C-alpha positions as CSV (number, residue, x, y, z in Angstrom):
1,X,-173.8,52.3,-3.1
2,X,-169.5,53.4,-3.2
3,X,-166.4,51.4,-1.8
4,X,-163.0,52.9,-1.2
5,X,-159.7,51.3,-2.2
6,X,-157.1,53.0,0.1
7,X,-153.4,53.1,-0.7
8,X,-151.8,54.1,2.7
9,X,-148.6,56.1,2.9
10,X,-146.7,53.3,4.6
11,X,-147.8,50.7,2.1
12,X,-146.9,53.2,-0.6
13,X,-143.4,53.3,0.8
14,X,-143.2,49.5,1.0
15,X,-144.2,49.0,-2.5
16,X,-141.8,51.7,-3.7
17,X,-144.3,53.9,-5.3
18,X,-142.1,56.7,-4.1
19,X,-138.7,56.6,-5.8
20,X,-135.7,58.7,-4.9
21,X,-134.8,61.0,-7.8
22,X,-131.0,61.5,-7.9
23,X,-129.8,65.0,-8.9
24,X,-126.1,65.6,-9.5
25,X,-124.7,68.3,-7.2
26,X,-123.3,70.2,-10.2
27,X,-126.4,69.8,-12.4
28,X,-129.6,71.7,-12.7
29,X,-132.7,69.5,-11.9
30,X,-133.5,69.2,-15.6
31,X,-130.9,66.5,-15.7
32,X,-133.6,63.9,-14.9
33,X,-135.8,65.1,-17.7
34,X,-139.0,67.1,-17.9
35,X,-142.1,65.0,-17.5
36,X,-140.0,62.1,-16.2
37,X,-142.0,59.2,-14.8
38,X,-140.6,58.7,-11.3
39,X,-142.7,55.7,-10.3
40,X,-145.3,53.5,-11.7
41,X,-147.7,51.3,-9.7
42,X,-150.1,49.2,-11.8
43,X,-152.3,51.7,-13.6
44,X,-150.9,54.9,-11.9
45,X,-147.7,56.8,-12.5
46,X,-146.1,59.9,-11.0
47,X,-144.6,62.5,-13.4
48,X,-142.2,65.3,-12.5
49,X,-141.2,68.5,-14.3
50,X,-138.1,69.7,-12.3
51,X,-138.0,73.1,-13.9
52,X,-141.7,73.5,-14.2
53,X,-144.2,72.7,-16.9
54,X,-144.2,76.1,-18.7
55,X,-147.1,75.0,-20.9
56,X,-149.3,74.7,-17.7
57,X,-148.2,78.0,-16.1
58,X,-145.6,76.1,-14.0
59,X,-142.5,78.3,-14.7
60,X,-140.0,78.6,-11.8
61,X,-141.8,75.8,-9.9
62,X,-141.6,72.0,-9.7
63,X,-144.6,70.5,-11.5
64,X,-145.9,67.2,-10.3
65,X,-148.7,65.1,-11.8
66,X,-150.6,61.8,-11.2
67,X,-151.3,59.9,-14.5
68,X,-153.3,56.9,-15.5
69,X,-151.3,54.3,-17.4
70,X,-152.2,51.0,-19.2
71,X,-155.3,52.6,-20.4
72,X,-156.1,49.8,-22.9
73,X,-156.3,47.3,-20.0
74,X,-158.3,49.7,-17.9
75,X,-160.9,50.5,-20.5
76,X,-161.4,46.9,-21.6
77,X,-162.2,48.2,-25.0
78,X,-164.7,50.7,-23.9
79,X,-164.4,54.4,-24.9
80,X,-166.5,55.6,-21.9
81,X,-164.2,54.4,-19.1
82,X,-163.7,56.5,-16.0
83,X,-161.8,56.2,-12.7
84,X,-162.7,58.5,-9.8
85,X,-160.0,59.3,-7.2
86,X,-159.0,61.5,-4.3
87,X,-155.3,62.0,-4.1
88,X,-152.5,63.9,-2.4
89,X,-149.0,64.6,-3.8
90,X,-146.0,65.2,-1.5
91,X,-142.3,65.9,-1.2
92,X,-140.3,64.6,1.8
93,X,-138.5,67.0,4.2
94,X,-135.4,65.0,5.0
95,X,-134.3,67.4,7.6
96,X,-137.4,67.2,9.8
97,X,-138.6,63.8,8.6
98,X,-142.0,64.9,7.5
99,X,-144.0,65.4,4.3
100,X,-145.1,68.5,2.6
101,X,-148.4,67.4,1.3
102,X,-150.4,69.1,-1.4
103,X,-154.0,67.6,-1.5
104,X,-156.4,68.1,-4.3
105,X,-159.2,70.4,-3.3
106,X,-160.7,69.1,0.0
107,X,-163.2,66.4,-0.8
108,X,-162.9,66.9,-4.5
109,X,-163.1,63.8,-6.7
110,X,-160.9,63.9,-9.8
111,X,-162.1,61.9,-12.7
112,X,-159.7,60.2,-15.1
113,X,-161.1,59.3,-18.5
114,X,-160.0,59.1,-22.1
115,X,-160.0,62.9,-22.4
116,X,-158.3,63.6,-19.1
117,X,-155.6,61.1,-18.2
118,X,-153.5,63.4,-15.9
119,X,-154.2,65.5,-12.8
120,X,-151.8,67.4,-10.6
121,X,-150.1,70.7,-9.7
122,X,-148.1,72.7,-12.2
123,X,-147.0,74.9,-9.3
124,X,-146.4,72.2,-6.8
125,X,-143.4,73.9,-5.1
126,X,-141.3,76.9,-6.0
127,X,-137.8,76.1,-7.1
128,X,-136.5,78.7,-4.6
129,X,-138.1,76.8,-1.7
130,X,-137.1,73.5,-3.1
131,X,-133.4,74.4,-3.4
132,X,-133.2,76.2,0.0
133,X,-131.1,73.9,2.2
134,X,-133.1,74.9,5.3
135,X,-136.2,73.3,3.9
136,X,-134.6,69.9,3.7
137,X,-136.0,68.8,0.4
138,X,-132.6,68.1,-1.2
139,X,-130.3,65.8,0.7
140,X,-127.0,67.6,1.5
141,X,-125.2,64.3,1.2
142,X,-126.2,63.2,-2.4
143,X,-128.6,65.9,-3.5
144,X,-131.4,63.4,-3.7
145,X,-135.1,64.1,-3.1
146,X,-138.3,62.0,-2.6
147,X,-141.7,62.7,-4.2
148,X,-144.8,60.5,-3.8
149,X,-148.5,60.2,-4.0
150,X,-151.3,58.9,-1.7
151,X,-154.3,57.7,-3.8
152,X,-157.8,56.8,-2.8
153,X,-159.6,55.1,-5.7
154,X,-163.4,55.4,-5.4
155,X,-164.8,52.2,-6.8
156,X,-168.4,52.2,-8.0
157,X,-170.7,49.4,-7.1
158,X,-173.6,47.8,-8.8
159,X,-176.6,46.8,-6.7
160,X,-179.0,44.1,-7.8
161,X,-181.9,42.1,-6.5
162,X,-184.2,39.4,-7.6
163,X,-188.0,40.2,-7.8
164,X,-190.3,37.3,-6.8
165,X,-193.6,37.7,-8.7
166,X,-196.8,36.2,-7.3
167,X,-195.1,34.2,-4.6
168,X,-196.8,31.1,-3.3
169,X,-199.7,31.5,-0.8
170,X,-199.4,35.2,-1.3
171,X,-202.7,36.2,0.4
172,X,-203.2,36.5,4.2
173,X,-206.3,37.6,6.1
174,X,-206.5,38.7,9.7
175,X,-209.5,39.3,12.0
176,X,-209.1,42.1,14.5
177,X,-211.5,41.1,17.2
178,X,-212.9,43.3,20.0
179,X,-212.5,46.2,17.6
180,X,-214.2,48.7,19.8
181,X,-211.8,48.0,22.6
182,X,-208.5,48.2,20.7
183,X,-205.9,50.8,21.6
184,X,-204.0,53.2,19.4
185,X,-202.7,50.4,17.2
186,X,-202.8,46.7,16.8
187,X,-200.7,44.1,15.0
188,X,-201.6,40.7,13.5
189,X,-199.5,37.6,14.1
190,X,-196.4,37.2,12.0
191,X,-196.7,35.3,8.7
192,X,-194.3,34.5,5.8
193,X,-194.8,35.4,2.1
194,X,-192.0,35.5,-0.5
195,X,-189.3,34.4,2.0
196,X,-190.0,37.4,4.1
197,X,-191.7,37.8,7.5
198,X,-194.6,40.3,7.7
199,X,-197.3,41.7,10.0
200,X,-200.5,43.6,9.3
201,X,-200.8,46.8,11.3
202,X,-203.9,49.0,11.9
203,X,-204.5,52.3,13.6
204,X,-208.3,52.2,14.4
205,X,-208.4,56.0,15.0
206,X,-205.8,56.9,12.4
207,X,-202.3,58.2,12.6
208,X,-200.5,61.6,12.2
209,X,-202.6,64.1,10.4
210,X,-205.4,61.6,9.9
211,X,-205.8,60.9,13.6
212,X,-209.5,60.9,14.5
213,X,-210.5,61.0,10.8
214,X,-209.4,57.8,9.2
215,X,-208.6,54.1,9.6
216,X,-204.8,53.7,8.9
217,X,-203.7,50.3,7.5
218,X,-200.2,49.1,6.8
219,X,-198.1,46.0,5.9
220,X,-194.9,45.9,7.9
221,X,-191.8,43.8,7.0
222,X,-190.0,42.2,9.9
223,X,-186.4,41.5,10.9
224,X,-184.6,44.0,8.7
225,X,-181.3,45.2,10.1
226,X,-178.8,47.8,9.1
227,X,-179.2,49.1,5.6
228,X,-181.3,46.2,4.3
229,X,-184.1,47.2,2.0
230,X,-187.1,45.3,0.5
231,X,-189.2,46.3,-2.5
232,X,-192.9,45.2,-2.4
233,X,-196.0,45.5,-4.5
234,X,-199.3,44.5,-2.7
235,X,-203.0,45.2,-2.2
236,X,-204.4,46.0,1.2
237,X,-208.1,45.3,1.7
238,X,-210.6,46.0,4.5
239,X,-213.3,43.4,3.8
240,X,-217.0,44.1,3.5
241,X,-218.4,41.2,5.5
242,X,-221.9,41.7,4.2
243,X,-221.8,42.6,0.5
244,X,-218.2,41.9,-0.4
245,X,-217.8,45.4,-1.6
246,X,-214.3,45.6,-0.2
247,X,-212.2,48.7,0.3
248,X,-208.7,48.2,-1.2
249,X,-205.6,50.1,-2.1
250,X,-202.6,49.1,-4.2
251,X,-199.2,49.9,-2.7
252,X,-195.7,49.9,-4.3
253,X,-192.9,50.9,-2.0
254,X,-189.4,50.3,-0.7
255,X,-189.1,49.2,2.9
256,X,-186.2,49.5,5.3
257,X,-185.2,48.9,8.9
258,X,-185.9,52.5,9.7
259,X,-189.1,52.7,7.7
260,X,-190.5,49.1,7.6
261,X,-194.2,49.7,6.8
262,X,-196.1,50.5,3.7
263,X,-199.7,51.5,3.5
264,X,-202.0,54.5,3.8
265,X,-202.7,56.8,6.8
266,X,-206.0,57.7,5.1
267,X,-207.0,54.2,4.1
268,X,-210.7,54.9,4.6
269,X,-212.9,57.4,6.6
270,X,-213.6,56.5,10.2
271,X,-217.3,57.2,9.7
272,X,-217.6,54.3,7.2
273,X,-216.5,51.9,9.9
274,X,-219.3,53.1,12.2
275,X,-222.1,52.4,9.6
276,X,-223.3,48.9,10.1
277,X,-224.8,48.8,6.6
278,X,-221.3,49.1,5.2
279,X,-220.4,45.8,6.6
280,X,-216.8,46.6,7.6
281,X,-217.2,45.9,11.3
282,X,-219.4,42.9,12.2
283,X,-219.7,41.3,15.6
284,X,-217.1,43.8,16.7
285,X,-214.5,42.4,14.3
286,X,-212.6,44.1,11.4
287,X,-211.1,41.9,8.7
288,X,-208.0,43.0,6.9
289,X,-206.4,41.2,4.0
290,X,-203.1,41.6,2.1
291,X,-202.2,40.1,-1.3
292,X,-198.5,40.4,-2.1
293,X,-197.9,40.5,-5.9
294,X,-194.1,41.0,-5.9
295,X,-191.3,41.1,-3.3
296,X,-187.6,41.5,-3.7
297,X,-185.3,38.6,-2.6
298,X,-181.8,39.1,-1.1
299,X,-179.9,42.0,-2.6
300,X,-176.3,41.6,-3.9
301,X,-173.5,44.1,-4.4
302,X,-170.5,43.8,-6.7
303,X,-167.9,46.2,-8.0
304,X,-168.6,47.5,-11.4
305,X,-166.5,45.6,-13.9
306,X,-166.0,42.7,-11.6
307,X,-166.8,39.2,-12.9
């Protein structure tokens, strides 16, 4: 499961992640220095090459990059650290009061790590367009300009759960009476095992592709909502009431609100139920049992690296 830490443009302005870069009216832009760090916010910084980064095919353009700083703090001593982000870099059009925004490729996640600490655009904006007064990037009053970044840090999450092994009173048995008169499906009453609520569910004539051919038997977890999930290990049994030669199946599965039941559509052939000698249906009653061996308790989520 991923969370998103969003740095909005307005907040970016308030926290001064955008700085105004002063360029003297009689000077070339190089006066502020190639690769100059314009702004630094925590572990991120913005670097500008006013005449282009020629080593990155940025000649005759402004080159603008987002970098990771304070890498020692970020890595916490680990060599395999990584930060995934979506980001946009922009320059402010002071004439029209809008931003020229250059996003990274749509939907692309850029990964910063020890081998790649900087991402950006070597050809962010041509110097010809940048210096053209009609575009409004340079203020006619003081030859200042404004660059910035909008950063979405994609924060990984760890998911964990506690597995309860052999919970107390982990076996339940239910008698489905008037078996010959049951409809398409039938539930047991609700019961509790391992701090979860459950019901047994049978389809006397089968379900889906096994309809008319098999008895279908399931254990169904109750009261799950949203994206809740439960892991369970259990045995389902149809009891032989004469010779105790029970029919059983072991099930291991994840259950959810959208798919709450675990079991088998082809639990046993329908013809076996019709044979009195088999002992599965006696006095028009079928007996089903479940024994839960393990069930997950409440799940927890936390940010990777969080205490």
